[in-house]
BAMAR-368193 format. One record per residue (C-alpha): residue number from 1; residue in three letters; x, y, z. Coordinates in steps of 0.25 Angstrom, whole numbers. Layout:
// BAMAR-368193
   pos   code       X       Y       Z
   NUM    Ala       X       Y       Z
...
// end
This chain:
// BAMAR-368193
   pos   code       X       Y       Z
     1    Unk     -51      -1    -146
     2    Unk     -36       0    -147
     3    Unk     -26     -11    -149
     4    Unk     -19      -8    -136
     5    Unk     -30     -15    -128
     6    Unk     -43     -23    -128
     7    Unk     -57     -16    -126
     8    Unk     -58      -5    -116
     9    Unk     -72     -10    -112
    10    Unk     -65     -23    -108
    11    Unk     -54     -15    -100
    12    Unk     -65      -9     -92
    13    Unk     -71     -22     -90
    14    Unk     -58     -28     -86
    15    Unk     -56     -18     -75
    16    Unk     -71     -20     -70
    17    Unk     -69     -35     -70
    18    Unk     -58     -33     -59
    19    Unk     -69     -25     -51
    20    Unk     -79     -36     -53
    21    Unk     -70     -47     -48
    22    Unk     -70     -40     -34
    23    Unk     -85     -40     -33
    24    Unk     -93     -50     -25
    25    Unk     -95     -64     -30
    26    Unk    -108     -65     -38
    27    Unk    -116     -78     -38
    28    Unk    -120     -84     -51
    29    Unk    -133     -80     -55
    30    Unk    -142     -85     -67
    31    Unk    -140     -76     -79
    32    Unk    -152     -69     -84
    33    Unk    -152     -68    -100
    34    Unk    -163     -60    -107
    35    Unk    -165     -59    -122
    36    Unk    -167     -45    -129
    37    Unk    -181     -45    -134
    38    Unk    -180     -34    -145
    39    Unk    -181     -42    -158
    40    Unk    -183     -35    -172
    41    Unk    -193     -41    -182
    42    Unk    -188     -52    -191
    43    Unk    -178     -63    -190
    44    Unk    -164     -59    -186
    45    Unk    -153     -68    -192
    46    Unk    -140     -70    -184
    47    Unk    -127     -64    -190
    48    Unk    -119     -74    -199
    49    Unk    -108     -75    -188
    50    Unk    -119     -79    -178
    51    Unk    -126     -89    -187
    52    Unk    -113     -96    -191
    53    Unk    -111     -99    -176
    54    Unk    -125    -104    -174
    55    Unk    -128     -91    -165
    56    Unk    -142     -89    -171
    57    Unk    -151     -85    -160
    58    Unk    -153     -70    -157
    59    Unk    -151     -69    -142
    60    Unk    -150     -54    -141
    61    Unk    -157     -44    -150
    62    Unk    -155     -30    -146
    63    Unk    -160     -22    -159
    64    Unk    -159      -7    -156
    65    Unk    -166      -4    -169
    66    Unk    -179      -9    -163
    67    Unk    -187      -3    -151
    68    Unk    -179      -7    -138
    69    Unk    -186     -16    -128
    70    Unk    -191      -9    -116
    71    Unk    -181     -10    -104
    72    Unk    -170     -14    -114
    73    Unk    -159      -7    -106
    74    Unk    -156      -7     -92
    75    Unk    -148       3     -84
    76    Unk    -155      16     -89
    77    Unk    -162      26     -79
    78    Unk    -175      33     -81
    79    Unk    -183      22     -88
    80    Unk    -186       7     -88
    81    Unk    -172       3     -90
    82    Unk    -168       4     -75
    83    Unk    -158      12     -68
    84    Unk    -143      15     -72
    85    Unk    -138      11     -58
    86    Unk    -147      -1     -56
    87    Unk    -137     -12     -59
    88    Unk    -146     -22     -54
    89    Unk    -156     -20     -65
    90    Unk    -161     -34     -69
    91    Unk    -173     -30     -76
    92    Unk    -171     -37     -89
    93    Unk    -165     -27     -98
    94    Unk    -158     -31    -111
    95    Unk    -147     -21    -111
    96    Unk    -141     -13     -99
    97    Unk    -135       1    -100
    98    Unk    -120       2     -96
    99    Unk    -109      -8     -95
   100    Unk    -110     -16     -82
   101    Unk     -98     -10     -75
   102    Unk    -104       4     -77
   103    Unk    -119       2     -75
   104    Unk    -121      16     -68
   105    Unk    -112      25     -76
   106    Unk    -122      33     -83
   107    Unk    -113      45     -86
   108    Unk    -104      36     -95
   109    Unk    -115      27     -99
   110    Unk    -128      35    -100
   111    Unk    -142      28    -101
   112    Unk    -145      34    -115
   113    Unk    -146      21    -123
   114    Unk    -156      23    -133
   115    Unk    -160      20    -148
   116    Unk    -159      31    -158
   117    Unk    -160      33    -173
   118    Unk    -146      31    -179
   119    Unk    -144      43    -189
   120    Unk    -135      34    -197
   121    Unk    -144      23    -200
   122    Unk    -158      29    -196
   123    Unk    -161      16    -187
   124    Unk    -163      15    -172
   125    Unk    -151      11    -164
   126    Unk    -146      10    -150
   127    Unk    -138      22    -146
   128    Unk    -128      19    -135
   129    Unk    -121      32    -133
   130    Unk    -111      37    -123
   131    Unk    -106      51    -120
   132    Unk     -91      48    -120
   133    Unk     -85      50    -106
   134    Unk     -72      42    -104
   135    Unk     -70      39     -89
   136    Unk     -56      33     -89
   137    Unk     -60      19     -88
   138    Unk     -50      10     -96
   139    Unk     -61       5    -105
   140    Unk     -68      18    -107
   141    Unk     -82      21    -104
   142    Unk     -95      21    -113
   143    Unk    -109      16    -113
   144    Unk    -113       2    -114
   145    Unk    -125      -7    -114
   146    Unk    -125     -22    -110
   147    Unk    -135     -34    -110
   148    Unk    -132     -36     -95
   149    Unk    -134     -28     -82
   150    Unk    -124     -23     -72
   151    Unk    -127     -32     -60
   152    Unk    -113     -32     -54
   153    Unk    -112     -36     -43
   154    Unk    -125     -43     -43
   155    Unk    -136     -41     -33
   156    Unk    -139     -52     -23
   157    Unk    -146     -63     -31
   158    Unk    -145     -55     -44
   159    Unk    -141     -59     -58
   160    Unk    -136     -51     -70
   161    Unk    -145     -43     -78
   162    Unk    -143     -49     -92
   163    Unk    -151     -44    -104
   164    Unk    -143     -53    -113
   165    Unk    -131     -62    -112
   166    Unk    -125     -71    -123
   167    Unk    -118     -85    -122
   168    Unk    -104     -87    -127
   169    Unk    -110     -90    -141
   170    Unk    -116     -78    -147
   171    Unk    -115     -68    -158
   172    Unk    -116     -53    -154
   173    Unk    -120     -42    -164
   174    Unk    -121     -27    -162
   175    Unk    -125     -17    -173
   176    Unk    -119      -4    -170
   177    Unk    -111       8    -173
   178    Unk    -105      20    -165
   179    Unk    -103      35    -166
   180    Unk     -95      44    -166
   181    Unk     -84      38    -175
   182    Unk     -73      39    -165
   183    Unk     -63      27    -161
   184    Unk     -66      30    -146
   185    Unk     -81      28    -148
   186    Unk     -82      13    -146
   187    Unk     -94       4    -148
   188    Unk     -93      -9    -141
   189    Unk    -101     -23    -141
   190    Unk     -97     -34    -132
   191    Unk    -100     -45    -122
   192    Unk     -98     -47    -107
   193    Unk    -101     -59     -98
   194    Unk    -113     -57     -88
   195    Unk    -104     -63     -77
   196    Unk     -94     -51     -79
   197    Unk    -105     -42     -73
   198    Unk    -108     -51     -61
   199    Unk     -93     -52     -57
   200    Unk     -92     -66     -62
   201    Unk     -83     -71     -74
   202    Unk     -81     -59     -83
   203    Unk     -82     -68     -96
   204    Unk     -79     -64    -110
   205    Unk     -81     -50    -117
   206    Unk     -82     -50    -131
   207    Unk     -81     -37    -138
   208    Unk     -88     -38    -151
   209    Unk     -84     -24    -155
   210    Unk     -78     -11    -149
   211    Unk     -78      -2    -161
   212    Unk     -75      13    -162
   213    Unk     -83      23    -169
   214    Unk     -73      24    -180
   215    Unk     -71       9    -182
   216    Unk     -60       5    -173
   217    Unk     -62      -6    -163
   218    Unk     -61     -21    -159
   219    Unk     -68     -33    -154
   220    Unk     -62     -41    -142
   221    Unk     -64     -52    -132
   222    Unk     -60     -51    -118
   223    Unk     -61     -64    -110
   224    Unk     -62     -59     -95
   225    Unk     -65     -72     -90
   226    Unk     -52     -77     -95
   227    Unk     -44     -66     -89
   228    Unk     -47     -55     -99
   229    Unk     -40     -61    -110
   230    Unk     -44     -53    -123
   231    Unk     -42     -53    -138
   232    Unk     -47     -44    -149
   233    Unk     -57     -50    -159
   234    Unk     -55     -39    -169
   235    Unk     -49     -25    -170
   236    Unk     -47     -13    -179
   237    Unk     -33     -10    -174
   238    Unk     -25     -23    -178
   239    Unk     -27     -29    -164
   240    Unk     -34     -42    -168
   241    Unk     -29     -46    -182
   242    Unk     -23     -40    -194
   243    Unk     -28     -26    -197
   244    Unk     -42     -21    -194
   245    Unk     -50     -33    -191
   246    Unk     -63     -25    -192
   247    Unk     -60     -19    -206
   248    Unk     -54     -32    -210
   249    Unk     -68     -38    -208
   250    Unk     -76     -27    -214
   251    Unk     -67     -18    -223
   252    Unk     -77      -7    -224
   253    Unk     -81      -6    -209
   254    Unk     -88       7    -207
   255    Unk     -88      12    -192
   256    Unk    -100      21    -195
   257    Unk    -109      10    -199
   258    Unk    -117       0    -190
   259    Unk    -110     -13    -189
   260    Unk    -114     -27    -183
   261    Unk    -104     -31    -173
   262    Unk    -104     -45    -170
   263    Unk     -97     -55    -161
   264    Unk     -99     -70    -161
   265    Unk     -94     -79    -149
   266    Unk     -94     -94    -150
   267    Unk     -90    -104    -140
   268    Unk     -89    -119    -138
   269    Unk     -89    -117    -123
   270    Unk     -74    -118    -122
   271    Unk     -69    -108    -132
   272    Unk     -75     -95    -138
   273    Unk     -73     -87    -151
   274    Unk     -78     -73    -154
   275    Unk     -80     -67    -168
   276    Unk     -82     -53    -171
   277    Unk     -91     -48    -183
   278    Unk     -94     -34    -189
   279    Unk    -106     -34    -199
   280    Unk    -106     -50    -199
   281    Unk     -92     -50    -204
   282    Unk     -82     -58    -195
   283    Unk     -71     -49    -190
   284    Unk     -63     -59    -181
   285    Unk     -64     -71    -171
   286    Unk     -56     -73    -158
   287    Unk     -56     -84    -148
   288    Unk     -60     -80    -134
   289    Unk     -46     -78    -127
   290    Unk     -45     -86    -114
   291    Unk     -56     -96    -118
   292    Unk     -69     -97    -111
   293    Unk     -68     -98     -96
   294    Unk     -77    -107     -88
   295    Unk     -86     -96     -84
   296    Unk     -86     -90     -99
   297    Unk     -92    -103    -104
   298    Unk    -105     -99     -98
   299    Unk    -104     -84     -99
   300    Unk    -115     -75    -104
   301    Unk    -111     -63    -112
   302    Unk    -119     -50    -112
   303    Unk    -118     -39    -122
   304    Unk    -113     -25    -121
   305    Unk    -112     -13    -131
   306    Unk    -107       1    -128
   307    Unk    -100      13    -133
   308    Unk     -87      18    -126
   309    Unk     -73      23    -127
   310    Unk     -60      16    -123
   311    Unk     -53      28    -117
   312    Unk     -41      20    -115
   313    Unk     -38      21    -130
   314    Unk     -39      36    -130
   315    Unk     -30      40    -118
   316    Unk     -41      37    -108
   317    Unk     -51      47    -115
   318    Unk     -62      46    -125
   319    Unk     -61      55    -138
   320    Unk     -76      57    -138
   321    Unk     -77      62    -124
   322    Unk     -90      69    -121
   323    Unk     -96      65    -134
   324    Unk    -107      54    -136
   325    Unk    -104      41    -144
   326    Unk    -114      31    -148
   327    Unk    -115      16    -151
   328    Unk    -127      14    -161
   329    Unk    -132       0    -160
   330    Unk    -143      -6    -169
   331    Unk    -143     -20    -162
   332    Unk    -136     -30    -153
   333    Unk    -139     -45    -155
   334    Unk    -133     -58    -150
   335    Unk    -135     -72    -157
   336    Unk    -132     -85    -150
   337    Unk    -138     -99    -150
   338    Unk    -152    -103    -146
   339    Unk    -148    -107    -132
   340    Unk    -140     -94    -129
   341    Unk    -148     -91    -116
   342    Unk    -144    -104    -109
   343    Unk    -131    -109    -116
   344    Unk    -118    -104    -122
   345    Unk    -122    -109    -136
   346    Unk    -108    -116    -137
   347    Unk    -104    -120    -150
   348    Unk     -91    -121    -158
   349    Unk     -83    -108    -158
   350    Unk     -84    -101    -171
   351    Unk     -74     -92    -176
   352    Unk     -76     -90    -191
   353    Unk     -85     -82    -201
   354    Unk     -96     -79    -203
// end
C-alpha cells in the first residue's frame, strides 16, 4: 500500500515460494476447471473494456446478491462445505475459504463467510470479515477466499481442486467496498497461477486492486515465473505515474461507495499487457515485466479476494487490532473468449481505452 514496497500479500507469497521450491516434485496432472452456475435472470453484457478486446463470454459469474449455490464454498466445518483442515477437498466447490498457504488457520481466517443485508444499500452482499490479528508476517494477515483449493503437496495421483481458472486473455471484475474507513483496512482482488499451488511454475500475479478503506491503494503485477520482477499498474501515492492515478481517472472517487474494480489482460502468446479499471474507466495499462515465460504461455489463473492489513506499513502492527473489518462484495465476474476452457484465447495485445 505504500510507495516503499510492492504488495504485502505478494511479499508473503514470495517467502512461501521459497518454501514450495523445496517440496517434492509434483507430476503434471490434468487441470479441472469448473464454471460457476449461479446466473441472474436476463442478459449480462460485458464491460466496455472487455468487449473492446473481444472478451465477451461470461466464464465466471459469482453474483452474491442472489441465493448462493449449495456447496459453493470449500473449507468450512460443521456443514456441507467440508472441513477446514481437509486440504484434499476435491468436491467441486466454486470458492475455497482461506488463501492456499494458510488453509487451516481458522483463528486468523474464520469460516464466517456469509451473505448479509448491506445497511448502506439495502441489498444482499457477501460479507468477508476478519477480526484483525496481525501475526508478524511481512505481508500481514487477513481473510481470503479463492477459486482453487489448497492441494499442496498433491496426494499421490491427485490433481488441483479448481472451481475456476482463466486463460491469459480475460477481463476480471469485482464490485465491492470495505469498512471501516481506515487506510490499514485493505480490500484486495487478484489472480494467481494454479501451478503456484502445486509447486510448479509460480506464474503471474495480477493485483487488480489493493485499496484501503479510506481510498489509498494500488494495482500491481508480479511476474514470479520471471524471477519476481514487478511493476505498479497504478497507485494513489505517486508511484506509478504523475499524481494520484486513481483520482486522475475518477476525480470524484468516493471510498465509501461500491465500485467496479476491473482488470483486462491480453496476450498474443509472447507478450502480455494488463489494464486496470474502476467503474469502467481506464486507470492505466502496463506491460508484463519480464515477458511471458514458456510455462506462463499455458498457465491458468485462479481468482482471490480478501481483506487484510499490510502490517509492515505500520511498524509491524495493525491499527485496527482486535476490531472487525469487512469487505462487502456484490459480484465477481470474469469474461473471456468462447474457447476459454481449452485455449489461451490469444489475440493482439490491447493497451488502450475503453
